[in-house]
PyMOL Python script that loads the backbone (N, CA, C, O; Angstrom):
from pymol import cmd

cmd.read_pdbstr("""\
ATOM      1  N   MET A   1      37.521  52.520  34.241  1.00  0.00           N
ATOM      2  CA  MET A   1      36.378  52.999  33.470  1.00  0.00           C
ATOM      3  C   MET A   1      35.353  51.877  33.324  1.00  0.00           C
ATOM      4  O   MET A   1      35.701  50.711  33.135  1.00  0.00           O
ATOM      5  N   LEU A   2      34.109  52.253  33.415  1.00  0.00           N
ATOM      6  CA  LEU A   2      33.052  51.250  33.348  1.00  0.00           C
ATOM      7  C   LEU A   2      32.793  50.808  31.906  1.00  0.00           C
ATOM      8  O   LEU A   2      32.721  49.610  31.631  1.00  0.00           O
ATOM      9  N   PHE A   3      32.655  51.752  30.999  1.00  0.00           N
ATOM     10  CA  PHE A   3      32.371  51.439  29.599  1.00  0.00           C
ATOM     11  C   PHE A   3      33.392  52.123  28.701  1.00  0.00           C
ATOM     12  O   PHE A   3      33.854  53.226  28.993  1.00  0.00           O
ATOM     13  N   GLU A   4      33.735  51.463  27.618  1.00  0.00           N
ATOM     14  CA  GLU A   4      34.512  52.119  26.566  1.00  0.00           C
ATOM     15  C   GLU A   4      33.527  52.892  25.684  1.00  0.00           C
ATOM     16  O   GLU A   4      32.324  52.630  25.722  1.00  0.00           O
ATOM     17  N   PHE A   5      34.026  53.831  24.899  1.00  0.00           N
ATOM     18  CA  PHE A   5      33.150  54.647  24.055  1.00  0.00           C
ATOM     19  C   PHE A   5      32.421  53.791  23.024  1.00  0.00           C
ATOM     20  O   PHE A   5      31.248  54.036  22.740  1.00  0.00           O
ATOM     21  N   ASP A   6      33.105  52.777  22.451  1.00  0.00           N
ATOM     22  CA  ASP A   6      32.462  51.899  21.465  1.00  0.00           C
ATOM     23  C   ASP A   6      31.320  51.110  22.094  1.00  0.00           C
ATOM     24  O   ASP A   6      30.274  50.922  21.473  1.00  0.00           O
ATOM     25  N   GLN A   7      31.518  50.655  23.313  1.00  0.00           N
ATOM     26  CA  GLN A   7      30.455  49.918  24.000  1.00  0.00           C
ATOM     27  C   GLN A   7      29.260  50.843  24.256  1.00  0.00           C
ATOM     28  O   GLN A   7      28.107  50.425  24.142  1.00  0.00           O
ATOM     29  N   TYR A   8      29.543  52.084  24.597  1.00  0.00           N
ATOM     30  CA  TYR A   8      28.481  53.062  24.832  1.00  0.00           C
ATOM     31  C   TYR A   8      27.669  53.287  23.554  1.00  0.00           C
ATOM     32  O   TYR A   8      26.440  53.335  23.594  1.00  0.00           O
ATOM     33  N   LEU A   9      28.366  53.425  22.416  1.00  0.00           N
ATOM     34  CA  LEU A   9      27.660  53.598  21.139  1.00  0.00           C
ATOM     35  C   LEU A   9      26.842  52.361  20.791  1.00  0.00           C
ATOM     36  O   LEU A   9      25.717  52.473  20.306  1.00  0.00           O
ATOM     37  N   GLY A  10      27.404  51.188  21.037  1.00  0.00           N
ATOM     38  CA  GLY A  10      26.661  49.946  20.782  1.00  0.00           C
ATOM     39  C   GLY A  10      25.415  49.858  21.640  1.00  0.00           C
ATOM     40  O   GLY A  10      24.352  49.456  21.166  1.00  0.00           O
ATOM     41  N   PHE A  11      25.545  50.235  22.904  1.00  0.00           N
ATOM     42  CA  PHE A  11      24.395  50.220  23.810  1.00  0.00           C
ATOM     43  C   PHE A  11      23.329  51.206  23.341  1.00  0.00           C
ATOM     44  O   PHE A  11      22.140  50.890  23.377  1.00  0.00           O
ATOM     45  N   LEU A  12      23.742  52.402  22.898  1.00  0.00           N
ATOM     46  CA  LEU A  12      22.768  53.378  22.386  1.00  0.00           C
ATOM     47  C   LEU A  12      22.080  52.865  21.120  1.00  0.00           C
ATOM     48  O   LEU A  12      20.876  53.054  20.943  1.00  0.00           O
ATOM     49  N   ALA A  13      22.843  52.218  20.246  1.00  0.00           N
ATOM     50  CA  ALA A  13      22.247  51.643  19.035  1.00  0.00           C
ATOM     51  C   ALA A  13      21.239  50.562  19.400  1.00  0.00           C
ATOM     52  O   ALA A  13      20.161  50.485  18.810  1.00  0.00           O
ATOM     53  N   PHE A  14      21.595  49.724  20.380  1.00  0.00           N
ATOM     54  CA  PHE A  14      20.682  48.674  20.836  1.00  0.00           C
ATOM     55  C   PHE A  14      19.392  49.273  21.389  1.00  0.00           C
ATOM     56  O   PHE A  14      18.300  48.810  21.058  1.00  0.00           O
ATOM     57  N   LEU A  15      19.511  50.299  22.227  1.00  0.00           N
ATOM     58  CA  LEU A  15      18.315  50.936  22.790  1.00  0.00           C
ATOM     59  C   LEU A  15      17.458  51.578  21.697  1.00  0.00           C
ATOM     60  O   LEU A  15      16.230  51.510  21.743  1.00  0.00           O
ATOM     61  N   THR A  16      18.112  52.201  20.716  1.00  0.00           N
ATOM     62  CA  THR A  16      17.369  52.832  19.621  1.00  0.00           C
ATOM     63  C   THR A  16      16.585  51.795  18.825  1.00  0.00           C
ATOM     64  O   THR A  16      15.405  51.992  18.536  1.00  0.00           O
ATOM     65  N   ILE A  17      17.240  50.691  18.469  1.00  0.00           N
ATOM     66  CA  ILE A  17      16.570  49.642  17.690  1.00  0.00           C
ATOM     67  C   ILE A  17      15.446  49.007  18.502  1.00  0.00           C
ATOM     68  O   ILE A  17      14.369  48.731  17.972  1.00  0.00           O
ATOM     69  N   LEU A  18      15.698  48.775  19.788  1.00  0.00           N
ATOM     70  CA  LEU A  18      14.667  48.190  20.654  1.00  0.00           C
ATOM     71  C   LEU A  18      13.450  49.108  20.741  1.00  0.00           C
ATOM     72  O   LEU A  18      12.313  48.644  20.656  1.00  0.00           O
ATOM     73  N   THR A  19      13.686  50.401  20.910  1.00  0.00           N
ATOM     74  CA  THR A  19      12.579  51.362  21.016  1.00  0.00           C
ATOM     75  C   THR A  19      11.804  51.453  19.698  1.00  0.00           C
ATOM     76  O   THR A  19      10.575  51.505  19.699  1.00  0.00           O
ATOM     77  N   MET A  20      12.528  51.472  18.579  1.00  0.00           N
ATOM     78  CA  MET A  20      11.845  51.519  17.281  1.00  0.00           C
ATOM     79  C   MET A  20      10.989  50.273  17.078  1.00  0.00           C
ATOM     80  O   MET A  20       9.863  50.361  16.589  1.00  0.00           O
ATOM     81  N   GLY A  21      11.521  49.123  17.453  1.00  0.00           N
ATOM     82  CA  GLY A  21      10.762  47.882  17.329  1.00  0.00           C
ATOM     83  C   GLY A  21       9.517  47.893  18.198  1.00  0.00           C
ATOM     84  O   GLY A  21       8.453  47.440  17.778  1.00  0.00           O
ATOM     85  N   PHE A  22       9.655  48.413  19.415  1.00  0.00           N
ATOM     86  CA  PHE A  22       8.511  48.482  20.329  1.00  0.00           C
ATOM     87  C   PHE A  22       7.404  49.347  19.736  1.00  0.00           C
ATOM     88  O   PHE A  22       6.244  48.937  19.714  1.00  0.00           O
ATOM     89  N   TRP A  23       7.750  50.537  19.256  1.00  0.00           N
ATOM     90  CA  TRP A  23       6.715  51.427  18.733  1.00  0.00           C
ATOM     91  C   TRP A  23       6.133  50.903  17.421  1.00  0.00           C
ATOM     92  O   TRP A  23       4.952  51.116  17.147  1.00  0.00           O
ATOM     93  N   LEU A  24       6.943  50.219  16.601  1.00  0.00           N
ATOM     94  CA  LEU A  24       6.409  49.603  15.389  1.00  0.00           C
ATOM     95  C   LEU A  24       5.405  48.517  15.742  1.00  0.00           C
ATOM     96  O   LEU A  24       4.368  48.394  15.090  1.00  0.00           O
ATOM     97  N   MET A  25       5.704  47.731  16.766  1.00  0.00           N
ATOM     98  CA  MET A  25       4.778  46.688  17.201  1.00  0.00           C
ATOM     99  C   MET A  25       3.466  47.314  17.692  1.00  0.00           C
ATOM    100  O   MET A  25       2.387  46.826  17.355  1.00  0.00           O
ATOM    101  N   ILE A  26       3.551  48.379  18.478  1.00  0.00           N
ATOM    102  CA  ILE A  26       2.346  49.050  18.969  1.00  0.00           C
ATOM    103  C   ILE A  26       1.530  49.596  17.793  1.00  0.00           C
ATOM    104  O   ILE A  26       0.307  49.459  17.768  1.00  0.00           O
ATOM    105  N   PHE A  27       2.204  50.210  16.825  1.00  0.00           N
ATOM    106  CA  PHE A  27       1.519  50.759  15.648  1.00  0.00           C
ATOM    107  C   PHE A  27       0.798  49.656  14.871  1.00  0.00           C
ATOM    108  O   PHE A  27      -0.366  49.811  14.503  1.00  0.00           O
ATOM    109  N   LEU A  28       1.494  48.544  14.623  1.00  0.00           N
ATOM    110  CA  LEU A  28       0.885  47.466  13.852  1.00  0.00           C
ATOM    111  C   LEU A  28      -0.268  46.814  14.607  1.00  0.00           C
ATOM    112  O   LEU A  28      -1.268  46.429  14.001  1.00  0.00           O
ATOM    113  N   MET A  29      -0.138  46.689  15.911  1.00  0.00           N
ATOM    114  CA  MET A  29      -1.212  46.074  16.693  1.00  0.00           C
ATOM    115  C   MET A  29      -2.455  46.954  16.727  1.00  0.00           C
ATOM    116  O   MET A  29      -3.560  46.445  16.915  1.00  0.00           O
ATOM    117  N   SER A  30      -2.300  48.262  16.549  1.00  0.00           N
ATOM    118  CA  SER A  30      -3.467  49.148  16.564  1.00  0.00           C
ATOM    119  C   SER A  30      -3.988  49.425  15.156  1.00  0.00           C
ATOM    120  O   SER A  30      -5.195  49.581  14.973  1.00  0.00           O
ATOM    121  N   PHE A  31      -3.119  49.488  14.172  1.00  0.00           N
ATOM    122  CA  PHE A  31      -3.526  49.897  12.825  1.00  0.00           C
ATOM    123  C   PHE A  31      -4.066  48.739  11.997  1.00  0.00           C
ATOM    124  O   PHE A  31      -5.063  48.900  11.293  1.00  0.00           O
ATOM    125  N   VAL A  32      -3.427  47.578  12.069  1.00  0.00           N
ATOM    126  CA  VAL A  32      -3.817  46.448  11.218  1.00  0.00           C
ATOM    127  C   VAL A  32      -5.234  45.956  11.524  1.00  0.00           C
ATOM    128  O   VAL A  32      -5.990  45.734  10.578  1.00  0.00           O
ATOM    129  N   PRO A  33      -5.643  45.771  12.792  1.00  0.00           N
ATOM    130  CA  PRO A  33      -7.046  45.368  13.033  1.00  0.00           C
ATOM    131  C   PRO A  33      -8.048  46.418  12.532  1.00  0.00           C
ATOM    132  O   PRO A  33      -9.115  46.067  12.027  1.00  0.00           O
ATOM    133  N   TYR A  34      -7.705  47.696  12.671  1.00  0.00           N
ATOM    134  CA  TYR A  34      -8.570  48.772  12.173  1.00  0.00           C
ATOM    135  C   TYR A  34      -8.723  48.664  10.658  1.00  0.00           C
ATOM    136  O   TYR A  34      -9.825  48.815  10.131  1.00  0.00           O
ATOM    137  N   TRP A  35      -7.621  48.402   9.961  1.00  0.00           N
ATOM    138  CA  TRP A  35      -7.608  48.267   8.516  1.00  0.00           C
ATOM    139  C   TRP A  35      -8.440  47.063   8.084  1.00  0.00           C
ATOM    140  O   TRP A  35      -9.252  47.165   7.164  1.00  0.00           O
ATOM    141  N   ILE A  36      -8.238  45.926   8.743  1.00  0.00           N
ATOM    142  CA  ILE A  36      -8.985  44.717   8.402  1.00  0.00           C
ATOM    143  C   ILE A  36     -10.472  44.921   8.676  1.00  0.00           C
ATOM    144  O   ILE A  36     -11.314  44.520   7.872  1.00  0.00           O
ATOM    145  N   GLY A  37     -10.796  45.545   9.808  1.00  0.00           N
ATOM    146  CA  GLY A  37     -12.204  45.801  10.140  1.00  0.00           C
ATOM    147  C   GLY A  37     -12.876  46.681   9.104  1.00  0.00           C
ATOM    148  O   GLY A  37     -14.015  46.419   8.717  1.00  0.00           O
ATOM    149  N   GLY A  38     -12.190  47.724   8.648  1.00  0.00           N
ATOM    150  CA  GLY A  38     -12.754  48.595   7.626  1.00  0.00           C
ATOM    151  C   GLY A  38     -12.974  47.871   6.308  1.00  0.00           C
ATOM    152  O   GLY A  38     -13.970  48.104   5.624  1.00  0.00           O
ATOM    153  N   SER A  39     -12.046  46.993   5.953  1.00  0.00           N
ATOM    154  CA  SER A  39     -12.186  46.217   4.719  1.00  0.00           C
ATOM    155  C   SER A  39     -13.391  45.281   4.797  1.00  0.00           C
ATOM    156  O   SER A  39     -14.124  45.128   3.820  1.00  0.00           O
ATOM    157  N   VAL A  40     -13.593  44.660   5.950  1.00  0.00           N
ATOM    158  CA  VAL A  40     -14.733  43.754   6.126  1.00  0.00           C
ATOM    159  C   VAL A  40     -16.046  44.532   6.025  1.00  0.00           C
ATOM    160  O   VAL A  40     -16.995  44.065   5.395  1.00  0.00           O
ATOM    161  N   VAL A  41     -16.105  45.704   6.636  1.00  0.00           N
ATOM    162  CA  VAL A  41     -17.322  46.522   6.575  1.00  0.00           C
ATOM    163  C   VAL A  41     -17.620  46.916   5.130  1.00  0.00           C
ATOM    164  O   VAL A  41     -18.771  46.853   4.698  1.00  0.00           O
ATOM    165  N   GLU A  42     -16.597  47.320   4.381  1.00  0.00           N
ATOM    166  CA  GLU A  42     -16.804  47.682   2.972  1.00  0.00           C
ATOM    167  C   GLU A  42     -17.276  46.480   2.155  1.00  0.00           C
ATOM    168  O   GLU A  42     -18.153  46.620   1.303  1.00  0.00           O
ATOM    169  N   LEU A  43     -16.709  45.317   2.402  1.00  0.00           N
ATOM    170  CA  LEU A  43     -17.113  44.100   1.689  1.00  0.00           C
ATOM    171  C   LEU A  43     -18.571  43.774   1.972  1.00  0.00           C
ATOM    172  O   LEU A  43     -19.315  43.411   1.061  1.00  0.00           O
ATOM    173  N   ILE A  44     -18.981  43.900   3.227  1.00  0.00           N
ATOM    174  CA  ILE A  44     -20.378  43.631   3.587  1.00  0.00           C
ATOM    175  C   ILE A  44     -21.311  44.630   2.890  1.00  0.00           C
ATOM    176  O   ILE A  44     -22.376  44.249   2.404  1.00  0.00           O
ATOM    177  N   LYS A  45     -20.914  45.899   2.842  1.00  0.00           N
ATOM    178  CA  LYS A  45     -21.734  46.911   2.164  1.00  0.00           C
ATOM    179  C   LYS A  45     -21.885  46.581   0.679  1.00  0.00           C
ATOM    180  O   LYS A  45     -22.979  46.682   0.124  1.00  0.00           O
ATOM    181  N   GLU A  46     -20.783  46.185   0.040  1.00  0.00           N
ATOM    182  CA  GLU A  46     -20.841  45.851  -1.387  1.00  0.00           C
ATOM    183  C   GLU A  46     -21.759  44.664  -1.638  1.00  0.00           C
ATOM    184  O   GLU A  46     -22.549  44.679  -2.582  1.00  0.00           O
ATOM    185  N   LYS A  47     -21.662  43.636  -0.802  1.00  0.00           N
ATOM    186  CA  LYS A  47     -22.523  42.457  -0.989  1.00  0.00           C
ATOM    187  C   LYS A  47     -23.984  42.809  -0.752  1.00  0.00           C
ATOM    188  O   LYS A  47     -24.867  42.303  -1.445  1.00  0.00           O
ATOM    189  N   ARG A  48     -24.244  43.675   0.225  1.00  0.00           N
ATOM    190  CA  ARG A  48     -25.615  44.097   0.511  1.00  0.00           C
ATOM    191  C   ARG A  48     -26.190  44.862  -0.680  1.00  0.00           C
ATOM    192  O   ARG A  48     -27.338  44.646  -1.069  1.00  0.00           O
ATOM    193  N   GLU A  49     -25.375  45.767  -1.260  1.00  0.00           N
ATOM    194  CA  GLU A  49     -25.828  46.525  -2.431  1.00  0.00           C
ATOM    195  C   GLU A  49     -26.095  45.595  -3.624  1.00  0.00           C
ATOM    196  O   GLU A  49     -27.083  45.757  -4.341  1.00  0.00           O
ATOM    197  N   ALA A  50     -25.205  44.626  -3.823  1.00  0.00           N
ATOM    198  CA  ALA A  50     -25.388  43.686  -4.943  1.00  0.00           C
ATOM    199  C   ALA A  50     -26.662  42.873  -4.750  1.00  0.00           C
ATOM    200  O   ALA A  50     -27.401  42.631  -5.705  1.00  0.00           O
ATOM    201  N   ARG A  51     -26.920  42.449  -3.511  1.00  0.00           N
ATOM    202  CA  ARG A  51     -28.134  41.678  -3.247  1.00  0.00           C
ATOM    203  C   ARG A  51     -29.378  42.523  -3.458  1.00  0.00           C
ATOM    204  O   ARG A  51     -30.378  42.041  -3.988  1.00  0.00           O
ATOM    205  N   LYS A  52     -29.317  43.799  -3.040  1.00  0.00           N
ATOM    206  CA  LYS A  52     -30.451  44.710  -3.216  1.00  0.00           C
ATOM    207  C   LYS A  52     -30.701  44.965  -4.707  1.00  0.00           C
ATOM    208  O   LYS A  52     -31.848  45.019  -5.151  1.00  0.00           O
ATOM    209  N   LYS A  53     -29.618  45.121  -5.471  1.00  0.00           N
ATOM    210  CA  LYS A  53     -29.756  45.358  -6.898  1.00  0.00           C
ATOM    211  C   LYS A  53     -30.352  44.139  -7.608  1.00  0.00           C
ATOM    212  O   LYS A  53     -31.203  44.279  -8.486  1.00  0.00           O
ATOM    213  N   ALA A  54     -29.902  42.954  -7.226  1.00  0.00           N
ATOM    214  CA  ALA A  54     -30.422  41.721  -7.840  1.00  0.00           C
ATOM    215  C   ALA A  54     -31.904  41.548  -7.493  1.00  0.00           C
ATOM    216  O   ALA A  54     -32.693  41.094  -8.321  1.00  0.00           O
ATOM    217  N   LYS A  55     -32.264  41.909  -6.281  1.00  0.00           N
ATOM    218  CA  LYS A  55     -33.673  41.775  -5.872  1.00  0.00           C
ATOM    219  C   LYS A  55     -34.550  42.754  -6.648  1.00  0.00           C
ATOM    220  O   LYS A  55     -35.672  42.411  -7.021  1.00  0.00           O
ATOM    221  N   GLU A  56     -34.052  43.972  -6.898  1.00  0.00           N
ATOM    222  CA  GLU A  56     -34.811  44.964  -7.649  1.00  0.00           C
ATOM    223  C   GLU A  56     -34.989  44.537  -9.105  1.00  0.00           C
ATOM    224  O   GLU A  56     -36.038  44.767  -9.707  1.00  0.00           O
ATOM    225  N   GLU A  57     -33.950  43.910  -9.663  1.00  0.00           N
ATOM    226  CA  GLU A  57     -34.043  43.456 -11.062  1.00  0.00           C
ATOM    227  C   GLU A  57     -35.030  42.298 -11.207  1.00  0.00           C
ATOM    228  O   GLU A  57     -35.691  42.160 -12.236  1.00  0.00           O
ATOM    229  N   LYS A  58     -35.119  41.484 -10.187  1.00  0.00           N
ATOM    230  CA  LYS A  58     -36.041  40.345 -10.218  1.00  0.00           C
ATOM    231  C   LYS A  58     -37.492  40.823 -10.177  1.00  0.00           C
ATOM    232  O   LYS A  58     -38.349  40.304 -10.892  1.00  0.00           O
ATOM    233  N   ALA A  59     -37.751  41.810  -9.339  1.00  0.00           N
ATOM    234  CA  ALA A  59     -39.139  42.275  -9.128  1.00  0.00           C
ATOM    235  C   ALA A  59     -39.642  43.125 -10.276  1.00  0.00           C
ATOM    236  O   ALA A  59     -40.782  43.588 -10.249  1.00  0.00           O
TER     237      ALA A  59
END
""", "prot")
cmd.dss("prot")
cmd.show_as("cartoon", "prot")
cmd.util.cbc("prot")
cmd.orient("prot")
């Protein structure tokens, strides 16, 4: 026999964990930059509004 049943289960567990790790890495590589980019855009909008408000109060 090539593999025992326990070795087969271990191999399946290894493949499952490897696949989950791969897809988690793909998800994080696509989602995290999108999240950071959106946060930066919101921060810029808030600073622009604050500057516009301060300029209106001055005038």
